[in-house]
Structure formats: structure tokens, C-alpha cells
SEVEXZA-920179 format. One line per 5 residues: number of its first residue (from 0); their letters; for each residue x, y, z of C-alpha. Coordinates in Angstrom, 3 decimals, padded with zeros to 6 digits. Each point is the difference from the previous one (the first is absolute). Layout:
N
NUM> a> X/Y/Z; ...
***
This chain:
68
0> xxxxx> 012.321/-015.265/-006.832; -003.280/001.071/001.608; -000.142/001.984/003.338; -001.713/-003.260/001.505; 002.975/-002.030/-000.553
5> xxxxx> 002.368/002.670/001.106; -001.625/000.110/003.564; -001.171/-003.649/000.506; -001.461/-000.801/002.724; -001.508/003.331/000.684
10> xxxxx> -002.637/002.110/-002.026; 001.289/002.837/-001.838; -001.520/003.296/000.818; 000.778/003.388/-002.058; -001.020/003.559/000.418
15> xxxxx> -000.495/000.887/-003.491; 001.744/000.161/-002.509; -000.956/003.632/-000.342; 000.995/000.465/-003.779; 000.790/003.637/000.362
20> xxxxx> 000.639/002.535/002.970; -001.349/003.292/-001.849; -003.531/-000.451/000.366; -001.147/001.276/003.291; -003.866/-000.743/000.906
25> xxxxx> 000.269/-002.956/-002.795; 002.098/-002.416/001.916; -002.979/-002.407/-000.001; -000.088/000.092/-003.902; 003.579/-000.477/-000.354
30> xxxxx> 000.181/-002.978/002.681; -003.073/-001.478/-002.141; 002.276/-000.164/-002.804; 002.881/-001.455/001.694; -002.031/-002.798/002.233
35> xxxxx> -000.630/-002.072/-003.212; 003.703/000.044/-000.736; 000.903/-001.267/003.492; -002.515/-002.454/000.002; 001.150/-001.624/-003.324
40> xxxxx> 003.504/-000.664/001.906; -001.839/-001.888/002.872; -000.632/002.294/003.058; -002.419/-001.587/002.286; -001.682/003.375/001.243
45> xxxxx> -000.526/003.578/-001.492; -000.039/003.048/001.987; -002.620/003.005/-000.830; 000.965/003.317/-000.254; -002.446/002.990/000.678
50> xxxxx> -000.115/003.550/-001.861; 001.302/001.519/002.831; 003.363/-001.964/000.413; 002.786/002.176/000.948; -002.411/003.143/000.235
55> xxxxx> -002.132/-000.834/003.276; -001.985/-002.591/001.668; -002.388/-001.505/-002.056; -004.035/-000.215/001.107; -002.279/-002.521/-000.891
60> xxxxx> -000.723/000.867/-003.765; 003.850/000.490/-000.443; 000.113/-003.777/001.076; -002.928/-001.132/-001.864; 001.558/001.512/-003.184
65> xxx> 003.276/-001.572/000.597; -001.345/-003.244/000.520; -002.464/000.032/-003.057
***
């Protein structure tokens, strides 16, 4: 069963998945690994994660890095 089927008719949104929790300053990379995994199962929207996730407030460059 896909995620999209499980939550019909609402779109599915996820905050990850982060593939590890031991990589501070690298959450944007682990999220980039996890995003294709959840997209494969049919999620409608993906969230971006900045390098400062859980460490501080992101600035413009952090947001750009997280999105790209």
C-alpha cells in the first residue's frame, strides 16, 4: 500500500525521513537520502531540512543549501 492510498483524499506530507540521528550539521544530507525513499511510496509533498536543523536558526544561505 502506498502512503497516498492510506491517507486519501488528503495529500500526504512528511518531515523526512531522516536516515540517521547522529549527524549534526548534516541533516540536510540525510534528509536528501530519505526524501526519495518516501517519495517512492507516494508522498505528495517533501520538506527541506537546513544544515542548522536542531542547532540554531537558519539564515538565507542555510535555507538555500537545504533546498538545493
